NUTIPA-129816 format. One record per residue (C-alpha): residue in three letters; x, y, z. Coordinates in steps of 0.25 Angstrom, whole numbers, plus 5000, padded with zeros to 4 digits. Layout:
# NUTIPA-129816
ALAXYZ/...
//
This chain:
# NUTIPA-129816
MET497250605117/LYS497950475120/LEU498650385109/LEU498250245109/LYS498750175097/ILE499450205084/GLU499450125071/LEU500250155058/GLU500550095045/ASN501650125035/LEU502050265041/ASN503550305037/SER504450195042/LEU503350115049/TYR502950015038/GLY501749925041/ARG500749935052/HIS501149975067/SER500349995079/ILE500650055093/ASP499650045105/PHE499950145115/ILE499050075125/LYS499349925123/ASP500749925116/LEU501350025126/GLN500449985138/SER500050125140/ALA501450165144/PRO501550305150/ILE502750335141/PHE503250255129/LEU504450275119/ILE504350275104/MET505850245099/GLY506550205087/ALA507750245079/THR507750375071/GLY506850365059/SER506250235063/GLY504850305063/LYS504550355078/SER503950475073/THR503050395063/LEU502250355075/MET501950505077/ASP501650525063/ALA500550415063/MET499850475075/SER499850615068/LEU499350545055/ALA498250475062/LEU497750595069/PHE498050715060/GLY498350655046/GLN499750715047/THR501050695054/PRO501850805061/ARG502950795050/LEU501950785038/ALA500850885040/LYS499950855028/ASN498750765030/LYS498250745016/ALA498750745001/GLU499350885000/LYS500350934991/ASP501450945002/LEU502150814999/GLU503150835010/ASN502150845021/ASP501150745017/SER500850655029/ARG500550535020/LEU502150535017/VAL502250455031/MET501750325023/SER502850225022/ARG503550215009/GLY503150105000/THR501750095007/TYR500450135002/SER499650155015/ALA499850205029/TYR499050235041/ALA499150285055/GLN498150265066/LEU498050325080/THR497150275091/PHE496950385102/GLN496050415113/LYS495450545118/THR494450595128/GLU493150655123/HIS492050705133/GLY492650625144/GLN492750495136/ILE493950425130/LYS493750405115/ILE494750325106/TYR494950365092/ARG495850305080/ALA496350405069/THR496950345056/TRP497750405045/GLN497750315032/CYS498550345019/GLU498650265006/ARG499350274993/ALA498550264980/PHE498350124974/LYS498950074987/LYS500350084980/ALA501650134987/ASP501850244977/GLY500450284976/LYS499950424979/PHE499550454993/LYS498050454996/ASP497350555006/PRO497550495020/ARG496250435026/ARG495950475041/VAL495150385050/LEU494650425064/GLU493950315073/ILE493350315087/PHE493350195096/ASP491950135099/PRO492050065113/ILE490749995111/SER491149925098/GLU492649935102/ASN492949975088/PHE493350105081/LEU492250185074/GLU492650265062/LEU492350415063/ILE492950465049/SER493850395038/ASP494150495027/HIS495350555019/ARG494650685017/PRO495150785028/LYS493750865028/PHE493050735033/TYR494050675043/GLU494650805049/PRO493450845057/TYR493450705064/PHE494850715068/GLU494750855073/LYS493650825081/VAL494250705088/LEU495650765089/GLU494950895094/ASN495650975084/LEU497050925088/SER498050955077/VAL499250885073/HIS500051005079/ASP499350985092/PHE499650835091/LYS501150865090/ARG501050955102/MET500250865111/VAL500650725107/LEU501850725098/LEU502850805106/ALA504150835098/GLN505250885107/GLY505850955095/GLU504751055093/PHE504851105108/ALA506351115107/ALA506151205095/PHE505151285104/LEU506251295115/LYS507351345105/ALA506551435096/ASN506551585096/GLU505351665101/ASP504751685087/GLU504851535084/ARG504451495098/ALA503151585097/GLU502851505084/ILE503051375090/LEU502251405102/GLU501151455093/ARG501151325086/LEU501151245099/THR500151335107/ASN499251405096/THR499451545101/GLU499251605087/ILE497851645092/TYR498451745102/LYS499151815090/GLU497851815082/ILE497151885094/GLY498251985095/LYS498252015080/LYS496752025080/ALA496752125091/ALA497752205083/ASP496952195070/LYS495652235077/LYS496352355083/LYS496952395070/TYR495552375063/LEU494852455073/GLU495852565073/GLU495752575058/LYS494252575059/VAL494252695069/HIS495252765060/THR494352735048/LEU493052785055/ARG493752915060/SER494252945046/SER492852915040/LEU492253015050/THR493253125046/ASP492853105031/LEU491353115034/ASN490853265032/ILE489353305035/LEU488653435032/SER488253545042/GLU486753565045/GLU486753695037/ASP487353635025/GLU486353515026/GLU485153605026/VAL485653685014/LEU485753555006/LYS484353515010/SER483753645005/ASN484553644992/LYS484053494990/ILE482553534992/LYS482753654982/LEU483453564972/GLU482353464973/LEU481253564969/ASP482053624958/ILE482253484952/GLU480853444953/ASN480353574946/SER481353554935/ALA480953414933/GLN479453454931/GLU479853554920/LEU480753454913/LYS479653354913/SER478753454905/ILE479853494895/GLU480153344893/ASN478653324890/GLY478653434879/ILE479953374873/ASN479253234873/TRP478053294865/PHE478953344854/LEU479653214853/ARG478353144853/GLU477853234841/GLU479153204833/ASP479053054835/LEU477553054831/LYS477853134818/LEU478953034815/ARG478152914817/VAL477052974808/GLU478052994797/GLN478652854799/ALA477252784798/SER476952864785/GLU478252824779/LYS478152674782/PHE476652674776/LYS477252734763/GLU478352624763/ILE477352504764/LEU476452564753/MET477752574744/GLU478152424747/ILE476752374744/THR476852444730/ASP478152384727/ASN477752244729/GLN476352254723/TYR476852174710/ASN477252054718/PHE475952064726/ASP475152054713/ARG475951934709/VAL475751864722/ASP474251894721/SER474151834706/TYR474951704711/GLN474051684723/LYS472851694713/ALA473451584703/LYS474151504713/LYS473251384712/ALA473351374697/ILE474851384698/ASP474951274708/LEU474051184699/ILE474951214686/LEU476251184694/SER475651054699/GLU475251014685/ARG476651034680/LYS477250954691/LEU476250834688/SER476650834673/GLU478150824677/LYS477750704686/ILE477050634675/SER478250644666/ASP479150584676/SER478250464679/GLN478150434664/ALA479750434663/ASP479850344675/ILE478950244670/THR479750224657/ASP481050204665/LYS480450104674/LYS479950014663/GLN481250014656/LEU481949974669/PHE480849854671/SER481349804657/ASP482749804661/LEU482549724674/ASN481749614667/THR482949594658/GLN483949584670/ILE483049484678/ASN483049384666/MET484549384666/LEU484649364681/LYS483749234680/LEU484849164671/LYS485949194681/ILE485249144693/ASP485049004686/SER486548994683/TYR486949034698/LYS486048924703/SER486648814695/ASN488048854699/PHE487648854714/VAL487048714714/GLN488248654707/ASN489248714718/LYS488348664729/LYS488248524723/LYS489848514722/TYR490048554737/THR489048444741/GLU489748334733/ILE491148364738/LYS490848394753/ASP491148254758/GLU492548264752/ILE492848394759/LEU492448334772/LYS493448224771/SER494548314766/ARG494348404778/SER494348294788/LEU495748244783/HIS496248384783/GLN495848404798/GLU496448274802/LYS497748314794/GLN497848444802/ARG497548374815/ILE498748274813/ILE499648384809/GLU499348464822/GLU499448344830/ASN500848304824/LYS501348444826/THR500948434841/LYS501548294843/SER502848344836/THR502948464846/MET502748374857/PHE503848274852/SER504848384851/ASP504448434865/VAL504648294871/ILE506048284864/LEU506448414870/GLU505948374884/LYS506748244883/ASN508048314879/LYS507848414890/LYS507548304901/GLN508848224896/THR509648344898/GLN509148364912/PHE509348214915/SER510748234912/ILE510948354920/PHE510348284932/LEU511248174931/THR512448264930/GLN511948344943/LYS511748214950/ASN513148164948/PHE513748294952/LEU512948304965/GLU513248164969/GLN514748194968/GLU514548334975/LYS513748254986/LEU514948164988/LYS515848284990/LEU514948355000/LEU514848225008/GLU516348245011/PHE516148385015/LEU515048345023/LYS515948255031/SER516848365034/ASP515648445039/LEU515248335048/ILE516648345055/ILE516448495057/THR515048485062/TYR515448375072/TYR516448465079/SER515648585078/GLN514448525086/LYS515448475096/ASN516048615098/SER514648675099/HIS514248575110/LEU515448625118/GLU515048775116/LEU513648745120/ASP514048675133/MET514948805137/ALA513748905133/SER512748815141/GLU513648825154/ALA513848975153/PHE512348995151/ASN512048915163/LEU512949005172/VAL512349135167/LYS510949075168/LYS511249035183/GLU511749185186/ILE510549255180/PHE509549165188/GLU510249195200/ILE510149345197/ILE508649345193/SER508249255205/PRO507049235209/TYR506549275195/SER506549165184/HIS506949265172/PRO507949385171/ASN506849465165/GLU505949455177/LYS507149505186/MET507449615176/ASN505949655176/SER505949655191/TYR507149755191/GLU506449835180/LEU505149835189/GLU505949885201/LYS506649995192/ASN505350035186/ASN504750045201/LEU505950135205/ILE505850215192/GLN504350235195/LEU504750275209/GLN505750375204/LYS504750435195/LYS503750455207/ILE504850515215/SER505250605204/THR503750645202/LEU503650675217/ILE504850765217/TRP504350835204/GLU502950855209/GLN503550905223/LYS504351005215/ASN503251045206/LEU502351065219/ASP503451155224/GLU503451235211/LYS501951245212/SER501951295226/ALA503051395222/LYS502051455212/ILE500951485222/PRO501651615227/LYS501851665213/TYR500351645210/ILE499951715223/ASP500851835219/GLU500351845205/ILE498851835210/SER499151955220/SER499752035209/LEU498652015199/GLU497652055211/GLN498352185213/LEU498352205198/CYS496852185197/LYS496652285208/ASP497452385201/GLU496752365188/LYS495352375195/SER495652505201/LYS496152555188/THR494852515181/ILE494052585192/GLN494852715189/LEU494652705174/LYS493152675175/SER493052805184/LEU493752885173/LEU492852815163/ASN491652855170/GLU492153005171/LYS492453005156/GLU491052945153/SER490353055161/GLU491253165154/ILE490753105140/LYS489353105145/ASN489353255149/LEU490053285135/ASN488953215128/ASP487853295135/GLU488553425132/ILE488753385117/SER487253345116/ASN486853485122/LEU487753555112/SER487253475101/TRP485853525104/ALA486353665104/MET487153645091/GLU485853585084/ILE485053705088/ALA486153795083/LYS486153725069/ASN484653735068/ARG484653885072/ARG485553915059/LEU484453865050/LEU483353955056/HIS482554055047/ASP481654165051/SER480354125058/GLN480953995062/ASP480953955077/CYS482353945084/PRO482553805090/LEU483253875101/CYS482453995105/GLY481153975097/SER481254125091/LYS480954145076/GLU481954265075/HIS483354235074/PRO484254365076/TYR485454285080/PHE485654245065/LEU485954395062/GLN486954405074/LYS487654275072/THR487654245087/PHE487154095084/ALA488554065077/ILE489354095090/VAL488354015099/ASP488453895089/GLN489953905088/ALA490153895103/VAL489153775103/LEU489953705092/GLU491253725098/LYS490753675112/HIS490153545105/GLN491453515097/LYS492253535110/LEU491353435118/LEU491453335106/ALA492953335107/ILE492953325122/LYS491953205121/GLU492853135111/LYS494053145120/SER493253095132/GLU492652975124/LYS494052945120/ASN494552945134/TYR493352865138/LEU493652755128/GLU495052755133/PHE494652735147/VAL493652625143/ALA494852555136/LYS495752565148/ILE494652515157/ASN494452395148/PHE495952365147/VAL496052375162/GLU494852285164/ALA495352185155/THR496752185162/LEU496052175175/LYS495252055170/SER496451985165/GLN497152005178/VAL495951945186/LEU495951825176/ASN497451805179/LYS497251825194/ASN496151715194/LYS496951625185/LEU498151635194/SER497251615206/LEU496651485200/GLU498051435196/LEU498551465211/ASN497351385216/GLN497651275206/LEU499151275210/THR498851265225/GLU497851155223/GLN498851075214/ILE499951095224/SER499051035235/LEU498650925226/GLN500050895222/CYS500650905236/ARG499650795241/ALA499850715228/ILE501350715231/LYS501250675245/ASN500350555242/PHE501150515230/ALA502450515239/PHE501850435250/ASP501350335240/THR502650325232/LEU503750335242/LYS502950305255/VAL503450435262/GLN502750545270/ILE503050685265/MET503450765277/GLY503850895269/GLN504350945256/GLU505850935258/ASN505750795265/PHE504850745254/LEU505850785243/ASP507050725251/VAL506250595252/LEU505950595237/TYR507450625234/LYS507850505243/ALA506850415237/GLU507350455223/VAL508850415227/GLU508450285233/ASN507550245221/LYS508750275212/LYS509650185220/GLN508650075219/TYR508550095204/GLU510050085202/SER510149955210/ILE509049885203/GLU509649935190/LYS511049875193/LEU510349735196/HIS509549745184/ASN510849775175/ILE511549655181/LEU510349565178/VAL510249625164/LYS511749595162/THR511649455167/TYR510449425159/HIS511149475147/ASN512249375150/TYR511249265152/ASN510649295138/THR511949295131/GLN512349165137/LYS511049105133/ASP511149155119/ILE512549095118/TYR512048955124/THR510948955114/GLU511848995102/LYS512848875106/LYS511648775107/GLU511148815094/ASN512548805088/HIS512748665093/ASN511348615089/LYS511648675075/ASN513048605074/LEU512448465079/THR511348475069/LYS512248495057/TYR513148385062/ASN512048285063/GLU511548325049/ILE512948305042/LEU513148175049/GLU511748125045/THR512048165030/ILE513448095029/THR512847975036/SER511747965026/GLN512747985014/CYS513847885019/GLU513347765025/ASP514747715030/PHE515047855036/VAL515547835051/LEU515647975059/GLU516647925069/SER517647875059/PHE517447995050/LEU517748095061/HIS518948025065/GLU519448025050/THR519248175048/SER519648225062/ASP521048265056/ASN520348355046/LEU519448425055/HIS520148555053/ASN520348545038/ASP519748665030/LYS518948565021/LEU518148525034/TYR517748665038/PHE516248665040/ASN516148805035/SER516848775022/ARG515648715015/ASN514248675019/SER514348535015/PHE513048485022/LEU512148575015/GLU512748555002/PHE512748405003/LYS511248415007/LYS510948504995/ALA511748404985/ASP510948284991/ASP509648354989/THR510048394975/LEU510448254971/LYS509148204976/LEU508448304967/LEU509248264955/ASN508948114957/ASN507448154956/ASN507648244944/ILE508448134937/LEU507348024939/LYS506248124935/THR506948164922/SER507248024918/LEU505747994919/GLU505348114911/LEU506348074900/ASP505647934899/ASN504348004897/LEU504848094886/LYS505447984878/SER504147904878/ARG503348034874/GLU504348054863/ASN504047914857/SER502547934858/LEU502548064851/GLU503448014839/GLN502447904836/GLU501247994837/ILE501848094827/GLN502247984817/SER500747934817/LEU500248074814/GLN501148094802/ASN500647964796/ARG499248004797/LEU499548134791/LYS500048074778/ASP498747984777/ILE497848114777/GLU498648184767/ILE498448064757/GLU496948064760/LEU496748214758/THR497148204743/LYS495948124740/TYR494948234744/LEU494748374737/SER496048344729/GLY496848374742/GLU496148514743/ASP495848574757/PRO494348544760/ASP494048674767/SER494548754755/PHE493848674745/GLU492548674753/ALA492648824755/ASN492848854740/LEU491648764736/ILE490748834746/THR491248974741/MET490848934727/ILE489448884732/GLU489249014740/GLU489649104728/SER488649034718/GLU487549044729/ASN487849194731/ILE487849224716/LEU486449154715/LYS485849234727/THR486349364721/ALA485649334707/GLU484349294714/GLN484349424722/ASP484649504710/PHE483449434703/ALA482549464715/GLU482949614715/LEU482649624700/ASN481249564701/ASN481049664713/LYS481449784704/ILE480549734693/SER479349724702/ILE479649864708/LEU479849924694/ASN478549874689/PHE477749924701/SER478450064699/ILE478050074685/GLU476550044688/ASN476550154699/LEU477150254690/THR476150224679/ASN474950244690/SER475650374695/LEU475750434680/SER474250404678/LYS473950484691/LEU474850604687/LYS474150614674/PHE472750624680/GLU473250734690/GLU473850814679/LYS472450814672/GLU471750864685/LEU472850974687/GLU472551024673/GLU471051044675/LYS471351114689/ILE472351214682/GLU471351254671/SER470251274681/GLU471151364690/LEU471651444678/LYS470251474675/THR469951524689/ILE471051624689/HIS470851664675/ILE472251624669/GLN472351564656/THR473551474656/LYS474451404665/GLU475651484661/SER474951614666/ALA474651554679/ILE476051504681/SER476651644678/LEU475951694691/HIS476751594699/ILE477651644710/SER478451574721/GLU477851544734/GLU478951624741/PHE478651744732/ASN477151734735/GLN477351714750/ASN478351834752/TYR477451934744/SER476151894750/ASN476751914764/LEU477352044760/LYS476052094755/ASN475352064768/LYS476452124776/LEU476352254768/GLU474852264769/THR474952244784/GLU476052354786/LYS475352454777/PHE474152444786/SER474952454799/LEU475752574794/ASN474552644790/GLU473952634804/ASN475252674810/LYS475352804802/LEU473952844805/GLN474252824820/ARG475552904820/GLU474753024814/LYS473753014825/ASP474753014836/LEU475453134830/LYS474153214830/ASP473753174844/HIS475153214849/ASN475053354843/VAL473753374850/ASN474453364864/TYR475453484862/PRO476053504876/PHE476453654875/MET475653784876/ASN476353854865/ASP476953804852/GLN478353864854/GLU478953744862/ASN479853644854/MET480753524856/LEU482053614856/THR481553714867/LEU481053604876/GLN482353524875/GLU483153644879/LYS482253664891/LYS482453524895/ASN483953524894/ARG484053644903/LEU483053594913/GLU483753454914/GLN485153524916/SER484553604928/ILE483853474934/LEU485153404933/CYS485953514940/LYS484953514951/ARG484953364953/ASN486453364954/GLU486353474964/TYR485253394972/THR486053264971/ASP487353334977/LEU486453394988/HIS485853254991/ALA487153184991/LYS487753285001/MET486553265010/ILE486653115009/ASN488153115011/ASN487953205023/ASP486953105029/VAL487852985026/ASN489053055033/LYS488253085045/SER487752945046/LYS489252895044/ILE489852985054/SER488752945065/SER489052795062/LYS490552805061/GLN490552885074/LYS489852775081/GLU490652665074/LEU491952745078/GLU491552755093/LYS491252605093/ILE492552565086/GLN493352655095/VAL492952585107/GLU493252445101/TYR494552505095/ASN495052545109/THR494852405115/TRP495552335103/LEU496652445104/LYS496952405119/LEU496852255115/HIS497852275104/GLN498752345113/LEU498752215122/ILE498752105112/GLY498652155098/ILE500052215096/GLY500652175082/GLU500152045076/GLY499651985089/ASN500951925093/GLN500951985107/PHE499751915112/LYS500151795105/LYS501551795111/PHE500851825125/ALA499951705123/GLN501151615119/ILE501951655131/LEU500751615140/ASN500651485133/LEU502151465134/GLU502151485149/GLU501051385150/LEU501851285142/ILE503051315150/THR502251285163/LYS501751155158/ALA503151115152/ASN503851145166/ALA502851045173/HIS503350935163/LEU504850985164/ALA504850975179/ARG504650825177/PHE505850815168/GLU506850915173/LYS506550985187/ARG507751085184/TYR507151165173/SER505851235170/LEU505351315158/ALA504951465159/PRO504651575148/ALA505851655144/LEU505751805148/ASP506151925139/ALA506952045144/ASN505752105151/GLY505351975158/VAL504251945149/PRO504051805145/ARG504351765130/LEU504151645121/ALA505451575126/PHE505851475136/ALA506751485148/ILE507251375157/LYS507251385172/ASP508351305179/GLY507951255193/TYR509351235197/HIS509651385195/ALA508451445203/ASP507551435190/GLU508451525182/ALA507851545168/ARG508851515157/SER508751475142/PHE508251335138/LYS509451335128/THR510351295140/LEU509651165142/SER510251035138/GLY509650945127/GLY508950855137/GLU508450975145/THR507951035133/PHE507250905129/LEU506550905143/VAL506051045142/SER505551015128/LEU504850885133/ALA504150965144/LEU503751075134/ALA503150955125/LEU502350895136/ALA501851035141/LEU501351065127/ALA500650935127/ASP499850995139/TYR499751125132/ARG498851095121/SER497751175115/VAL496851055111/LYS495950995122/MET496350845121/PRO497250775132/VAL498450715126/GLU498850575133/THR499950535123/ILE501250615121/LEU502350575111/LEU503750645114/ASP504750645102/GLU506250645104/GLY507150715114/PHE507350605125/GLY508750575120/THR509350695127/LEU509050655141/ASP509850585151/PRO509350465158/ILE508850525171/THR508150645163/LEU507550545153/GLN507050465165/THR506450595171/ALA505850625158/MET505250495156/SER504650495170/ALA504050635167/LEU503450585155/GLU502850455161/SER502250545172/LEU501350605161/HIS500650465161/SER499950515174/THR499150615165/GLY498750505155/THR499850545145/GLN500650435138/VAL502050485133/GLY502850425121/ILE504250465118/ILE504850455104/SER506350435103/HIS507450355098/VAL508250365111/GLU508550215116/VAL508750255131/LEU507250285132/LYS506950135131/GLU507450115145/SER506550225150/ILE505250195142/ALA504750055143/SER503650065132/ARG504250085118/ILE503850095104/ILE505050055095/VAL505050105081/GLU506150015075/LYS506750025061/LEU506749905052/GLY507549955040/ASN507150005026/GLY506350125033/HIS505450025040/SER505150035055/CYS504249955065/LEU503649985079/ARG503649895091/VAL503249925106/GLU504049885118/VAL503449895132/
//
């Protein structure tokens, strides 16, 4: 990764937008300086880079709106602003091609207010398109789940901690690493090199061994807890189980027969009960029919006379309607008479109302012209009053304005008189100033001549020194160029010396490599012979186990035969001899033989178990020895490869040194010692030339400084003289314009005696400016006086005009008042007309209301007349219907043989009563039929049941059968329980056999795995895995030290780093310093000085940049702090070493506030404080 450009806005003290291009602005300088005062904002540049790439800074670790307010990365936004952003352009190599990316971090506050809440930052990632020469957007979002995959892919999973270790190298962290105790150093090394994985591997080995150990113990315990039956006990159980099965089956058949008998008796009792219940229900339904017979007869009589009853009731309702109609006709005729009387009275009122309305309307028509004339006069009167009011107001305003202007005119005149007097006084002071300026310009002219003479002398001297150049800067640039050439030559000489010493050191390592390789080859031979011996013993153990297995197999066959013999009965063939007679059962001889076989079998099993255990131990030993051998072979091959590489590097480096020395110093290398002497001599001569040029350069700088000083004095004197001369001419011109008879020579002669008077001091009063001011003010006052005079004349004219207009309006108003008394007796025409119109409208409304009432009465009479006619027609129809009903009733009564209407009415019942008892009668008749059928069926079922009697005799009954059933069920239950126990024992025995077989196989498999993990645990799994982790950390530390020493040799050839050893000579997580001046004696790093400690820390920092876990080359490194502790020579050496990193394509930036670094580093980024917490950036090249 190479940084190309950084842009930022409103971050901490860097308000506004700032930009630094590492290629254009710094001109791709191999080393540059970022400097500024403490707190100016140097580290803010680092924050901007980290924000753009990771959304967080090394100081503020949160990249979004979390509730940890102290670590929120958005707090870098400058105070009082509402937006901030950081943008970093960088390049990296992908698949052999260079890709340019631009990462941006943007943050705003809500509503774009400085006190608004923070919004979630937006992250933008872009890639440069060489075709369109523009950046193409890959992602732009504020949600981490969307933008993080893009950044992780482009940065190849580079984290902010990796960025701090690779690019932002802070010396303070490595100083803490040097000075920490071993536990703290282990924690720091873990954070720097990610060795936690080795601890996890060791811990997992310990956990795996513990898990397998517990599993083996569990399996062995479970095998001990499992018990199985002998073959004799198993056969006894099987025979007992068969016998119990037969007994249970016979008992079940007997129980079934008894249960059939009990069911017959239960069925008989049930059928008898059902017959009784059916007879009882039939009797109940007959009684209910008898109880309701009276109501049933009433319902039958009603249904017979129902038509006659309905006709009689209809006749009665019709008679009631006829009576009601006759009464209604009488009432309506009376109402008709009353309405005729009312309509006659209303006709008289309508005539009166019409006469009154016509009179009012006529009166309004006659007086309408008079109303219009009166209204016209009133309107004119109101207009004149309003106009008079307006004119009076305007008249008052004109009076006030006139008084105001008169007062202002008086003030202006007073001010004019005062200023004219003041101007005369200032003119006298101005004459005094003229004398002072006259002599001041003469003195400044003399000083200018003296400064010009001194400047010309220095100018002549500087041009003599810089000859043949035309400008001092060109001469200084030539000195600087010569110095830079000498510095570059010095760097090349130092590089040659360092590389030659490095070559010597590498050559010294070759014998060590050869010794180590020889030692490893011998160890490999020893391990191989040891492996052969162990494999030979392993083969012997394997043969021994095979023989034991054969013997045990033979004994197992004999034991199986012995077990089968014990179960033989008479007339059965013996599996051993085939005989059907077995006399040895009587003599008990088989027991002795079987016991011997059993003892031998057990003894062989014990020997086999011990042999298998020894076999597994040998296998584990062989595996361990082979693993050790493999590791040693790998180490040997690794050392051989390193030796070959080292030899090749020495050869190439030696050739490169010779070529470089010949090209640089133009010398031929004759030998190592002669070459070093030549280099040391060239180094001394180079220093002398540098000192000589530096001396000449300092003389030129001093002379050039004196030249610039004299030049500034000459320029200052010239400007002072011009200023005095200009002032003198201005004052003289002003006095001449005010006093026409003024003569300068006579005035100077008269006032020469008063030159040193206090009142003539030039600094006592600025009379010229005051006079100019008074003159300008007086001109302004004259203009104001003239303007105010004209305004007063205009106001007086306006006042007279308004006064005449007001008088004319008042005269016209009096004339109108007289004319108004002639119309409507002086009343208001609008009120008079409104009252008259109201009277007309009221009389019209009364007339309309009376006419509406008359129309309504006529309508009511018509409706009433029509209603009386309808009622008369309806009455006739009702009487005709009544006569027809009487004829129908007489005919129906004759049909049902009833004499009178009252007799028929007496048979009437309610419809509800009729419906209920009709339904009840039908229901009871249906149930009577159904119950009778049910009774007959139950009697038939009982008779059929008694025919099928199940027993041979008549002595069996329900009680005896139940007793037999209970006894038999109890017997079956006992037998089934016994059978269940036997079956469970057999199943449990089979399960235990299967479990023992599977667990033995599993135990054998786990035992082999356990032995392997046990050995691995003994190597790396002790404790929590820290042993393996510490071993890996020590290896990483040694590799880090190797890389650091390569850098340290460029800074300080005296010292080198080495791992510190414990009391047993074993490396530990600590540093020691080897002193080249004392035969590489190791001592504590705490004995180093501050500058030496910084150089060691810097070497470690640069080594760590090489020692990274991500596969992304770093081409820009930024070093923060520490250079202030170095002396000038060491500082120059460190700068040269850092510049040499440019040959690997690495650009180095140094962040510091040390001023002395300015002389060593030409390219600088200056962070300058502006005050009030603001800073700015500028680049110096």
